[in-house]
C-alpha positions as CSV (number, residue, x, y, z in Angstrom):
1,M,27.2,-30.7,-9.8
2,K,24.0,-29.7,-11.4
3,I,23.8,-26.0,-12.5
4,E,20.7,-24.2,-11.6
5,W,20.7,-21.9,-14.6
6,E,18.6,-19.0,-13.3
7,S,20.2,-18.9,-9.9
8,D,23.8,-19.7,-10.7
9,L,24.2,-17.8,-14.0
10,C,21.9,-14.8,-13.5
11,E,20.5,-14.2,-10.0
12,R,23.7,-14.8,-7.9
13,P,26.1,-12.8,-10.1
14,F,23.6,-10.0,-10.2
15,C,23.2,-10.0,-6.4
16,E,27.0,-10.0,-6.0
17,Q,27.2,-7.0,-8.4
18,L,24.6,-5.1,-6.4
19,K,26.4,-5.9,-3.1
20,S,29.7,-4.6,-4.6
21,M,27.8,-1.4,-5.3
22,G,26.7,-1.0,-1.7
23,W,23.3,-2.6,-1.9
24,E,22.1,-4.8,1.0
25,W,21.0,-8.3,0.0
26,L,18.8,-10.3,2.2
27,E,19.3,-14.1,2.2
28,G,15.8,-15.5,2.3
29,D,13.9,-18.8,2.3
30,K,11.5,-19.7,-0.5
31,D,9.0,-20.8,2.1
32,V,9.4,-18.0,4.6
33,P,8.6,-14.5,3.1
34,Y,8.9,-12.6,6.4
35,L,12.6,-13.2,6.4
36,T,12.8,-10.7,3.6
37,D,10.5,-8.1,5.1
38,R,7.4,-9.1,3.1
39,E,4.1,-10.8,3.8
40,N,4.2,-13.0,0.7
41,F,6.4,-13.4,-2.4
42,R,4.0,-11.5,-4.6
43,E,5.2,-8.3,-2.9
44,V,8.1,-7.1,-5.1
45,L,8.7,-3.9,-3.1
46,L,9.9,-4.1,0.4
47,K,7.5,-1.3,1.5
48,S,8.9,-0.8,5.1
49,R,12.4,-0.4,3.7
50,L,11.2,1.9,0.9
51,A,9.3,4.0,3.4
52,A,12.4,4.3,5.7
53,A,14.6,5.3,2.7
54,L,12.0,7.9,1.5
55,R,11.8,9.4,4.9
56,K,15.6,9.6,5.2
57,L,16.0,11.1,1.7
58,N,13.1,13.6,1.9
59,L,14.1,16.1,4.6
60,R,12.9,19.6,5.1
61,D,15.1,21.7,7.5
62,G,16.8,18.4,8.5
63,K,13.5,16.8,9.5
64,P,11.4,14.2,7.7
65,W,8.2,15.8,6.2
66,L,6.5,12.8,4.7
67,D,3.4,12.0,6.8
68,D,1.7,8.7,6.8
69,V,-0.8,9.6,4.1
70,R,1.9,10.9,1.7
71,M,4.0,7.8,2.5
72,A,1.1,5.5,1.7
73,R,0.7,7.3,-1.6
74,E,4.3,6.9,-2.5
75,T,4.7,3.3,-1.4
76,G,1.3,2.1,-2.9
77,T,-0.3,1.4,0.5
78,S,-4.0,2.0,0.3
79,F,-5.8,4.3,2.7
80,G,-8.9,4.3,0.6
81,A,-10.0,6.3,-2.5
82,S,-11.5,9.1,-0.5
83,T,-8.3,9.7,1.5
84,L,-6.2,9.7,-1.7
85,A,-8.6,12.0,-3.5
86,S,-8.3,14.5,-0.7
87,L,-4.5,14.7,-0.8
88,P,-2.8,17.9,-1.8
89,P,-0.9,17.8,-5.1
90,R,2.7,16.6,-5.1
91,P,5.3,19.3,-4.7
92,K,7.1,20.2,-7.9
93,V,10.8,19.5,-7.9
């Protein structure tokens, strides 16, 4: 049996560790990026999942307060420079 060094000795054990910590791991296909919620494999963030998690975590009076423009800013989705320039400053935490 041939060892695939990166996958067998690094990636798989790390994924197993993350799963044991409660993370969800998506089994993908190297030729089908949409199976892992991305348009291509250059996307390192799963933006739809990040947006859902941010909305769930950022509640005000029990309701999400991040609108689409703020969400675009936080997830790196572009609405254009003029839209981003007109955003109010981020709230201080």
